[in-house]
ZALOVO-968606 format. One record per residue: residue number from 1; residue in one letter; chain; x, y, z of N, C-alpha, C in turn. Coordinates in nm, 3 decimals. Layout:
N
     k   r   c      n.xx      n.yy      n.zz     ca.xx     ca.yy     ca.zz      c.xx      c.yy      c.zz
   NUM   A   A         X         Y         Z         X         Y         Z         X         Y         Z
...
END
This chain:
226
     k   r   c      n.xx      n.yy      n.zz     ca.xx     ca.yy     ca.zz      c.xx      c.yy      c.zz
     1   M   A     3.956     1.410    -1.048     3.835     1.354    -1.109     3.761     1.267    -1.010
     2   N   A     3.835     1.188    -0.931     3.770     1.100    -0.834     3.699     1.180    -0.726
     3   R   A     3.764     1.295    -0.687     3.698     1.379    -0.586     3.566     1.432    -0.637
     4   N   A     3.562     1.471    -0.767     3.440     1.525    -0.823     3.330     1.421    -0.826
     5   W   A     3.364     1.298    -0.866     3.264     1.192    -0.874     3.211     1.156    -0.736
     6   T   A     3.303     1.158    -0.636     3.259     1.130    -0.498     3.160     1.238    -0.453
     7   G   A     3.189     1.363    -0.488     3.098     1.471    -0.452     2.963     1.454    -0.514
     8   F   A     2.958     1.405    -0.638     2.831     1.384    -0.706     2.752     1.274    -0.637
     9   K   A     2.819     1.170    -0.594     2.748     1.061    -0.526     2.688     1.108    -0.395
    10   V   A     2.754     1.202    -0.329     2.698     1.258    -0.206     2.577     1.343    -0.237
    11   L   A     2.583     1.418    -0.347     2.474     1.507    -0.383     2.352     1.432    -0.432
    12   A   A     2.372     1.320    -0.503     2.260     1.250    -0.566     2.150     1.211    -0.468
    13   P   A     2.180     1.153    -0.351     2.070     1.120    -0.258     1.990     1.242    -0.218
    14   A   A     2.060     1.358    -0.199     1.987     1.479    -0.163     1.892     1.521    -0.273
    15   A   A     1.936     1.506    -0.398     1.850     1.541    -0.511     1.729     1.450    -0.516
    16   L   A     1.751     1.321    -0.491     1.639     1.227    -0.490     1.541     1.258    -0.378
    17   A   A     1.593     1.305    -0.266     1.505     1.341    -0.155     1.413     1.454    -0.194
    18   L   A     1.465     1.551    -0.271     1.381     1.662    -0.316     1.268     1.611    -0.403
    19   V   A     1.298     1.515    -0.490     1.196     1.460    -0.578     1.091     1.385    -0.498
    20   S   A     1.135     1.309    -0.396     1.040     1.226    -0.321     0.939     1.310    -0.245
    21   Q   A     0.972     1.437    -0.217     0.880     1.521    -0.142     0.756     1.556    -0.224
    22   A   A     0.758     1.525    -0.355     0.642     1.554    -0.439     0.541     1.441    -0.437
    23   A   A     0.562     1.339    -0.350     0.473     1.224    -0.346     0.334     1.265    -0.298
    24   A   A     0.238     1.174    -0.316     0.100     1.204    -0.281     0.083     1.230    -0.132
    25   A   A    -0.005     1.322    -0.100    -0.036     1.355     0.039    -0.180     1.316     0.065
    26   D   A    -0.205     1.222     0.156    -0.339     1.177     0.188    -0.380     1.225     0.326
    27   V   A    -0.508     1.255     0.340    -0.568     1.273     0.471    -0.623     1.136     0.511
    28   L   A    -0.577     1.083     0.621    -0.617     0.949     0.665    -0.660     0.956     0.811
    29   L   A    -0.790     0.934     0.835    -0.846     0.944     0.969    -0.922     0.817     1.003
    30   T   A    -0.906     0.768     1.125    -0.975     0.646     1.168    -1.041     0.669     1.304
    31   L   A    -1.166     0.627     1.314    -1.239     0.625     1.442    -1.259     0.480     1.482
    32   G   A    -1.225     0.448     1.607    -1.230     0.310     1.650    -1.109     0.233     1.599
    33   E   A    -1.106     0.102     1.626    -0.999     0.015     1.580    -1.059    -0.110     1.518
    34   Q   A    -0.992    -0.164     1.416    -1.038    -0.290     1.359    -0.997    -0.402     1.452
    35   D   A    -1.095    -0.465     1.514    -1.069    -0.567     1.616    -1.085    -0.710     1.566
    36   F   A    -1.144    -0.728     1.447    -1.170    -0.863     1.397    -1.141    -0.869     1.248
    37   T   A    -1.129    -0.990     1.196    -1.101    -1.008     1.054    -1.230    -1.021     0.975
    38   N   A    -1.225    -0.978     0.852    -1.341    -0.985     0.764    -1.391    -1.129     0.751
    39   G   A    -1.522    -1.147     0.768    -1.582    -1.279     0.757    -1.589    -1.357     0.886
    40   S   A    -1.531    -1.305     0.995    -1.535    -1.375     1.123    -1.672    -1.357     1.189
    41   T   A    -1.699    -1.435     1.294    -1.827    -1.427     1.365    -1.803    -1.416     1.516
    42   P   A    -1.754    -1.302     1.562    -1.732    -1.285     1.705    -1.864    -1.286     1.782
    43   T   A    -1.859    -1.331     1.904    -1.978    -1.330     1.988    -2.008    -1.186     2.031
    44   P   A    -2.132    -1.157     2.069    -2.163    -1.023     2.119    -2.074    -0.982     2.236
    45   F   A    -2.040    -1.077     2.323    -1.954    -1.046     2.437    -1.814    -1.006     2.389
    46   D   A    -1.758    -1.082     2.294    -1.625    -1.050     2.242    -1.624    -0.915     2.172
    47   F   A    -1.731    -0.887     2.097    -1.739    -0.760     2.024    -1.745    -0.643     2.122
    48   L   A    -1.825    -0.660     2.228    -1.839    -0.554     2.328    -1.708    -0.533     2.403
    49   A   A    -1.641    -0.641     2.438    -1.514    -0.631     2.511    -1.407    -0.565     2.426
    50   A   A    -1.400    -0.599     2.299    -1.298    -0.542     2.210    -1.318    -0.393     2.188
    51   G   A    -1.443    -0.348     2.186    -1.472    -0.207     2.161    -1.472    -0.120     2.284
    52   S   A    -1.454    -0.180     2.400    -1.460    -0.104     2.525    -1.357     0.010     2.525
    53   G   A    -1.404     0.131     2.555    -1.316     0.246     2.562    -1.298     0.320     2.431
    54   E   A    -1.347     0.264     2.321    -1.338     0.331     2.192    -1.455     0.428     2.177
    55   P   A    -1.442     0.526     2.088    -1.546     0.629     2.079    -1.678     0.574     2.026
    56   V   A    -1.788     0.628     2.075    -1.922     0.595     2.025    -1.931     0.642     1.879
    57   P   A    -1.986     0.564     1.788    -2.056     0.437     1.805    -1.970     0.313     1.779
    58   F   A    -1.838     0.325     1.801    -1.745     0.215     1.772    -1.700     0.145     1.900
    59   N   A    -1.783     0.154     2.003    -1.748     0.100     2.134    -1.803    -0.040     2.158
    60   G   A    -1.846    -0.109     2.052    -1.892    -0.247     2.065    -2.036    -0.262     2.106
    61   V   A    -2.106    -0.150     2.127    -2.246    -0.155     2.170    -2.337    -0.162     2.047
    62   S   A    -2.428    -0.258     2.046    -2.520    -0.272     1.933    -2.623    -0.159     1.932
    63   S   A    -2.661    -0.121     1.812    -2.770    -0.025     1.795    -2.888    -0.100     1.736
    64   G   A    -3.003    -0.088     1.801    -3.121    -0.161     1.755    -3.116    -0.307     1.795
    65   A   A    -3.223    -0.377     1.765    -3.232    -0.521     1.793    -3.329    -0.582     1.693
    66   D   A    -3.296    -0.701     1.646    -3.376    -0.763     1.540    -3.523    -0.780     1.576
    67   N   A    -3.552    -0.786     1.706    -3.691    -0.807     1.748    -3.760    -0.680     1.794
    68   A   A    -3.691    -0.562     1.777    -3.751    -0.440     1.833    -3.730    -0.316     1.748
    69   T   A    -3.605    -0.280     1.717    -3.576    -0.154     1.646    -3.461    -0.174     1.548
    70   N   A    -3.452    -0.083     1.452    -3.346    -0.089     1.353    -3.220    -0.015     1.398
    71   F   A    -3.108    -0.056     1.343    -2.980     0.010     1.366    -2.982     0.152     1.310
    72   S   A    -2.921     0.245     1.385    -2.905     0.383     1.336    -2.787     0.445     1.410
    73   A   A    -2.693     0.504     1.336    -2.576     0.564     1.399    -2.517     0.672     1.309
    74   S   A    -2.451     0.769     1.373    -2.381     0.875     1.300    -2.242     0.893     1.361
    75   W   A    -2.147     0.935     1.279    -2.012     0.964     1.327    -1.951     1.073     1.241
    76   T   A    -1.858     1.149     1.301    -1.804     1.267     1.235    -1.652     1.265     1.234
    77   F   A    -1.595     1.289     1.116    -1.452     1.318     1.103    -1.439     1.470     1.093
    78   A   A    -1.369     1.529     1.189    -1.363     1.676     1.194    -1.219     1.723     1.212
    79   S   A    -1.199     1.851     1.187    -1.071     1.918     1.214    -0.957     1.865     1.130
    80   Y   A    -0.986     1.813     1.009    -0.875     1.773     0.922    -0.838     1.885     0.825
    81   G   A    -0.906     1.998     0.836    -0.869     2.116     0.758    -0.934     2.120     0.621
    82   A   A    -0.953     2.239     0.570    -1.012     2.255     0.437    -0.922     2.193     0.332
    83   Q   A    -0.983     2.124     0.235    -0.910     2.057     0.127    -0.964     2.109    -0.006
    84   P   A    -0.904     2.216    -0.060    -0.958     2.275    -0.183    -0.946     2.186    -0.306
    85   T   A    -0.849     2.094    -0.303    -0.830     2.003    -0.417    -0.835     1.859    -0.370
    86   I   A    -0.939     1.788    -0.410    -0.953     1.646    -0.375    -0.957     1.565    -0.505
    87   L   A    -0.870     1.466    -0.514    -0.861     1.383    -0.634    -0.929     1.248    -0.616
    88   G   A    -0.955     1.209    -0.493    -1.019     1.081    -0.467    -1.047     1.066    -0.319
    89   A   A    -1.142     0.980    -0.284    -1.175     0.959    -0.144    -1.245     0.825    -0.127
    90   S   A    -1.232     0.767    -0.007    -1.300     0.641     0.021    -1.332     0.632     0.170
    91   L   A    -1.431     0.551     0.202    -1.469     0.525     0.341    -1.465     0.375     0.363
    92   T   A    -1.393     0.332     0.466    -1.389     0.191     0.504    -1.464     0.174     0.635
    93   L   A    -1.543     0.067     0.643    -1.633     0.047     0.756    -1.630    -0.098     0.800
    94   G   A    -1.617    -0.120     0.932    -1.629    -0.254     0.989    -1.760    -0.264     1.065
    95   I   A    -1.843    -0.362     1.030    -1.977    -0.373     1.089    -2.012    -0.520     1.112
    96   Q   A    -2.083    -0.547     1.220    -2.123    -0.685     1.253    -2.274    -0.698     1.261
    97   D   A    -2.321    -0.813     1.216    -2.462    -0.852     1.233    -2.558    -0.761     1.157
    98   H   A    -2.513    -0.707     1.043    -2.599    -0.618     0.963    -2.691    -0.697     0.871
    99   E   A    -2.667    -0.826     0.855    -2.760    -0.922     0.794    -2.806    -0.883     0.653
   100   S   A    -2.712    -0.835     0.572    -2.746    -0.800     0.435    -2.772    -0.923     0.348
   101   A   A    -2.745    -1.042     0.402    -2.776    -1.165     0.329    -2.925    -1.197     0.330
   102   A   A    -3.002    -1.125     0.410    -3.147    -1.143     0.411    -3.207    -1.088     0.282
   103   P   A    -3.331    -1.125     0.250    -3.394    -1.072     0.128    -3.408    -0.920     0.133
   104   G   A    -3.408    -0.857     0.016    -3.429    -0.714     0.007    -3.303    -0.635     0.038
   105   N   A    -3.321    -0.505     0.057    -3.211    -0.413     0.087    -3.212    -0.377     0.235
   106   Q   A    -3.096    -0.391     0.299    -3.089    -0.366     0.443    -3.045    -0.223     0.477
   107   V   A    -2.995    -0.147     0.379    -2.956    -0.008     0.406    -3.077     0.081     0.382
   108   A   A    -3.132     0.138     0.490    -3.244     0.230     0.477    -3.197     0.366     0.428
   109   S   A    -3.082     0.412     0.481    -3.024     0.539     0.435    -2.877     0.545     0.473
   110   F   A    -2.801     0.612     0.388    -2.660     0.638     0.417    -2.625     0.772     0.355
   111   T   A    -2.579     0.866     0.437    -2.552     1.001     0.389    -2.417     1.052     0.436
   112   L   A    -2.362     1.146     0.360    -2.241     1.219     0.396    -2.276     1.368     0.390
   113   N   A    -2.276     1.433     0.504    -2.313     1.575     0.512    -2.444     1.601     0.438
   114   G   A    -2.537     1.505     0.448    -2.668     1.520     0.385    -2.675     1.470     0.242
   115   F   A    -2.562     1.437     0.179    -2.562     1.384     0.043    -2.599     1.235     0.047
   116   D   A    -2.694     1.197    -0.034    -2.748     1.061    -0.032    -2.656     0.963    -0.105
   117   L   A    -2.603     0.864    -0.030    -2.519     0.759    -0.085    -2.578     0.621    -0.055
   118   T   A    -2.710     0.617    -0.032    -2.777     0.494     0.009    -2.758     0.382    -0.092
   119   S   A    -2.782     0.411    -0.218    -2.773     0.308    -0.321    -2.634     0.248    -0.329
   120   A   A    -2.531     0.332    -0.319    -2.393     0.284    -0.329    -2.359     0.192    -0.212
   121   M   A    -2.401     0.228    -0.091    -2.373     0.142     0.025    -2.454     0.014     0.020
   122   N   A    -2.578     0.023    -0.026    -2.661    -0.096    -0.040    -2.598    -0.196    -0.136
   123   T   A    -2.548    -0.146    -0.249    -2.483    -0.232    -0.347    -2.363    -0.302    -0.287
   124   L   A    -2.286    -0.230    -0.207    -2.168    -0.287    -0.142    -2.207    -0.395    -0.042
   125   F   A    -2.308    -0.368     0.039    -2.354    -0.467     0.138    -2.407    -0.593     0.070
   126   E   A    -2.481    -0.576    -0.038    -2.543    -0.690    -0.104    -2.442    -0.776    -0.179
   127   A   A    -2.325    -0.720    -0.206    -2.227    -0.792    -0.287    -2.156    -0.904    -0.211
   128   S   A    -2.146    -0.893    -0.078    -2.074    -0.996    -0.002    -2.107    -0.987     0.146
   129   G   A    -2.088    -1.098     0.214    -2.104    -1.101     0.359    -2.247    -1.084     0.405
   130   G   A    -2.261    -1.044     0.531    -2.391    -1.014     0.586    -2.468    -1.130     0.643
   131   A   A    -2.401    -1.242     0.671    -2.470    -1.353     0.737    -2.496    -1.317     0.883
   132   R   A    -2.581    -1.394     0.948    -2.616    -1.365     1.087    -2.492    -1.372     1.175
   133   S   A    -2.469    -1.266     1.252    -2.355    -1.251     1.344    -2.221    -1.235     1.273
   134   E   A    -2.222    -1.222     1.141    -2.097    -1.210     1.066    -2.043    -1.067     1.073
   135   Y   A    -1.909    -1.058     1.078    -1.840    -0.929     1.078    -1.779    -0.907     0.940
   136   N   A    -1.804    -0.791     0.882    -1.752    -0.762     0.748    -1.690    -0.624     0.741
   137   V   A    -1.590    -0.611     0.655    -1.524    -0.483     0.629    -1.553    -0.444     0.485
   138   Y   A    -1.607    -0.324     0.466    -1.642    -0.274     0.333    -1.568    -0.144     0.307
   139   T   A    -1.526    -0.124     0.182    -1.466     0.003     0.141    -1.547     0.062     0.027
   140   L   A    -1.600     0.180     0.052    -1.683     0.250    -0.047    -1.602     0.363    -0.109
   141   T   A    -1.585     0.358    -0.241    -1.523     0.469    -0.312    -1.624     0.583    -0.323
   142   L   A    -1.588     0.698    -0.270    -1.682     0.810    -0.268    -1.680     0.883    -0.403
   143   P   A    -1.798     0.919    -0.454    -1.805     0.984    -0.585    -1.755     1.128    -0.579
   144   N   A    -1.713     1.179    -0.695    -1.660     1.316    -0.697    -1.768     1.421    -0.668
   145   S   A    -1.894     1.381    -0.670    -2.001     1.475    -0.637    -1.997     1.518    -0.491
   146   V   A    -1.924     1.445    -0.404    -1.916     1.482    -0.262    -1.782     1.547    -0.228
   147   F   A    -1.694     1.565    -0.326    -1.562     1.620    -0.297    -1.572     1.761    -0.238
   148   A   A    -1.665     1.840    -0.287    -1.677     1.978    -0.238    -1.715     1.979    -0.090
   149   T   A    -1.808     1.893    -0.049    -1.847     1.892     0.092    -1.738     1.831     0.178
   150   L   A    -1.664     1.732     0.125    -1.549     1.678     0.199    -1.444     1.786     0.221
   151   G   A    -1.431     1.875     0.123    -1.330     1.978     0.128    -1.352     2.083     0.235
   152   T   A    -1.468     2.082     0.300    -1.495     2.180     0.405    -1.419     2.150     0.533
   153   G   A    -1.368     2.027     0.546    -1.293     1.990     0.666    -1.374     1.916     0.769
   154   T   A    -1.500     1.887     0.742    -1.585     1.810     0.832    -1.668     1.711     0.751
   155   A   A    -1.671     1.586     0.794    -1.747     1.483     0.724    -1.835     1.409     0.824
   156   L   A    -1.966     1.430     0.813    -2.063     1.365     0.900    -2.130     1.251     0.822
   157   F   A    -2.110     1.127     0.867    -2.171     1.010     0.805    -2.285     0.960     0.893
   158   S   A    -2.395     0.922     0.829    -2.510     0.865     0.901    -2.556     0.740     0.827
   159   L   A    -2.573     0.631     0.903    -2.615     0.503     0.847    -2.734     0.450     0.925
   160   A   A    -2.839     0.410     0.853    -2.956     0.348     0.914    -2.989     0.221     0.837
   161   L   A    -3.020     0.114     0.910    -3.057    -0.013     0.849    -3.207    -0.037     0.861
   162   Q   A    -3.253    -0.140     0.793    -3.394    -0.177     0.797    -3.407    -0.329     0.782
   163   G   A    -3.524    -0.380     0.822    -3.552    -0.521     0.803    -3.588    -0.549     0.657
   164   P   A    -3.598    -0.676     0.621    -3.591    -0.787     0.715    -3.448    -0.824     0.754
   165   G   A    -3.438    -0.876     0.876    -3.312    -0.934     0.920    -3.321    -1.085     0.916
   166   L   A    -3.211    -1.149     0.954    -3.207    -1.296     0.953    -3.249    -1.348     1.090
   167   G   A    -3.360    -1.416     1.095    -3.408    -1.472     1.221    -3.330    -1.595     1.259
   168   L   A    -3.355    -1.644     1.380    -3.289    -1.765     1.428    -3.322    -1.885     1.342
   169   D   A    -3.437    -1.878     1.274    -3.478    -1.990     1.190    -3.453    -1.962     1.042
   170   F   A    -3.357    -1.873     1.013    -3.330    -1.843     0.873    -3.287    -1.971     0.802
   171   G   A    -3.338    -1.988     0.684    -3.317    -2.113     0.612    -3.444    -2.195     0.614
   172   Q   A    -3.533    -2.159     0.705    -3.663    -2.224     0.715    -3.775    -2.125     0.684
   173   G   A    -3.738    -2.008     0.627    -3.839    -1.912     0.583    -3.876    -1.806     0.683
   174   S   A    -3.803    -1.797     0.797    -3.839    -1.700     0.900    -3.738    -1.586     0.903
   175   N   A    -3.787    -1.461     0.893    -3.701    -1.344     0.903    -3.757    -1.247     1.006
   176   T   A    -3.674    -1.153     1.051    -3.718    -1.057     1.151    -3.765    -0.929     1.084
   177   L   A    -3.849    -0.855     1.153    -3.901    -0.730     1.099    -3.799    -0.617     1.109
   178   F   A    -3.707    -0.628     1.206    -3.610    -0.521     1.230    -3.468    -0.575     1.210
   179   N   A    -3.371    -0.482     1.217    -3.232    -0.520     1.189    -3.137    -0.438     1.276
   180   G   A    -3.086    -0.502     1.381    -2.985    -0.438     1.465    -2.845    -0.470     1.415
   181   A   A    -2.745    -0.394     1.458    -2.607    -0.417     1.415    -2.513    -0.342     1.510
   182   A   A    -2.383    -0.360     1.489    -2.283    -0.290     1.570    -2.164    -0.252     1.483
   183   L   A    -2.113    -0.130     1.505    -1.998    -0.080     1.430    -1.869    -0.108     1.506
   184   D   A    -1.762    -0.133     1.429    -1.631    -0.160     1.488    -1.535    -0.045     1.466
   185   F   A    -1.524     0.003     1.342    -1.434     0.114     1.312    -1.474     0.177     1.179
   186   S   A    -1.418     0.293     1.151    -1.439     0.357     1.021    -1.315     0.440     0.987
   187   T   A    -1.273     0.433     0.860    -1.156     0.507     0.814    -1.193     0.591     0.692
   188   L   A    -1.159     0.718     0.698    -1.179     0.809     0.586    -1.044     0.841     0.524
   189   R   A    -1.034     0.819     0.393    -0.911     0.851     0.320    -0.944     0.953     0.211
   190   I   A    -0.869     1.063     0.211    -0.886     1.167     0.109    -0.751     1.189     0.040
   191   T   A    -0.749     1.169    -0.091    -0.627     1.192    -0.168    -0.631     1.334    -0.222
   192   T   A    -0.526     1.410    -0.191    -0.525     1.553    -0.226    -0.417     1.590    -0.327
   193   T   A    -0.319     1.503    -0.348    -0.209     1.534    -0.437    -0.181     1.416    -0.528
   194   A   A    -0.159     1.442    -0.656    -0.136     1.334    -0.752    -0.002     1.267    -0.727
   195   Q   A     0.005     1.137    -0.755     0.131     1.065    -0.748     0.224     1.117    -0.856
   196   P   A     0.356     1.125    -0.829     0.450     1.167    -0.933     0.458     1.061    -1.042
   197   P   A     0.498     1.099    -1.164     0.511     1.000    -1.272     0.609     0.890    -1.233
   198   T   A     0.592     0.773    -1.293     0.676     0.658    -1.259     0.822     0.679    -1.297
   199   N   A     0.852     0.771    -1.390     0.991     0.797    -1.426     1.056     0.898    -1.332
   200   N   A     0.980     0.936    -1.225     1.032     1.025    -1.121     1.077     1.161    -1.175
   201   V   A     1.012     1.211    -1.280     1.041     1.347    -1.327     0.990     1.444    -1.222
   202   P   A     1.076     1.533    -1.169     1.031     1.621    -1.060     0.933     1.725    -1.107
   203   E   A     0.850     1.774    -1.013     0.760     1.885    -1.041     0.843     2.010    -1.067
   204   P   A     0.786     2.114    -1.131     0.863     2.234    -1.167     0.940     2.295    -1.051
   205   A   A     0.874     2.311    -0.935     0.941     2.373    -0.821     1.058     2.288    -0.775
   206   T   A     1.036     2.157    -0.771     1.142     2.066    -0.728     1.255     2.066    -0.829
   207   A   A     1.221     2.070    -0.958     1.322     2.071    -1.063     1.409     2.195    -1.052
   208   A   A     1.348     2.308    -1.018     1.424     2.433    -1.003     1.525     2.422    -0.890
   209   L   A     1.482     2.366    -0.776     1.574     2.348    -0.664     1.687     2.255    -0.700
   210   L   A     1.653     2.149    -0.772     1.754     2.053    -0.812     1.854     2.116    -0.908
   211   S   A     1.807     2.199    -0.999     1.896     2.267    -1.095     1.994     2.358    -1.023
   212   V   A     1.945     2.431    -0.923     2.032     2.520    -0.846     2.140     2.440    -0.774
   213   A   A     2.102     2.327    -0.716     2.198     2.244    -0.644     2.305     2.190    -0.738
   214   L   A     2.263     2.143    -0.855     2.359     2.088    -0.952     2.451     2.197    -1.006
   215   A   A     2.398     2.318    -1.028     2.479     2.427    -1.077     2.587     2.464    -0.976
   216   G   A     2.547     2.466    -0.848     2.644     2.497    -0.744     2.753     2.392    -0.736
   217   F   A     2.714     2.268    -0.753     2.812     2.159    -0.749     2.909     2.170    -0.866
   218   A   A     2.856     2.203    -0.986     2.941     2.217    -1.104     3.042     2.329    -1.086
   219   A   A     2.999     2.440    -1.026     3.090     2.552    -1.002     3.202     2.512    -0.907
   220   T   A     3.170     2.434    -0.808     3.271     2.387    -0.713     3.371     2.298    -0.783
   221   C   A     3.321     2.211    -0.872     3.411     2.121    -0.944     3.508     2.202    -1.031
   222   R   A     3.461     2.309    -1.098     3.548     2.389    -1.183     3.657     2.458    -1.102
   223   R   A     3.619     2.510    -0.985     3.719     2.577    -0.902     3.827     2.479    -0.858
   224   R   A     3.785     2.355    -0.823     3.885     2.256    -0.782     3.976     2.218    -0.897
   225   A   A     3.921     2.210    -1.017     4.000     2.171    -1.134     4.104     2.276    -1.165
   226   Q   A     4.076     2.405    -1.136     4.171     2.512    -1.163     4.285     2.511    -1.062
END
């Protein structure tokens, strides 16, 4: 009897391993690296130095300038393969000096493969951060209306800002006509498989494998008992 129980204890971890393989599978891609903490105010020199060698537009170089032109940048997540079933997705973005604390809306346009997400990004920017020279990290939950285009295996994001920006005399009624900024990193997360139930009930295929394993173990126990 003790031998049989010992055999079951050896088998149990293997059975649990089969169940754990049914866990959620995410596509997780990042361009650039997060070099600063949310709410910090790195200098332009520090931002440029930290981004050196990272892919454009996450190389620390500012796009646009508050006194001349607006920020505009695009970046692509590619080669992650077709995803026929998408259950959820989000985009995380690190950006500095986007000045969303200025009056009005600072996001002129934001698109994913041509799908307009401007309003959603504007709402996110306006909700927090955006002081002059401030660095902020935002996570946008992507709507299910873009799941089909995400499923193609390529995601092209384009972001353009607009004035007014925060001038040097902000607080005294002076704003800039344009709005420059700089990107630090971006992460795309796509959830493709549902999490297993909390009671760890295995999926049908996993349950079948587990049943076969237990049946084989029971047969071995009977032979030993004889």
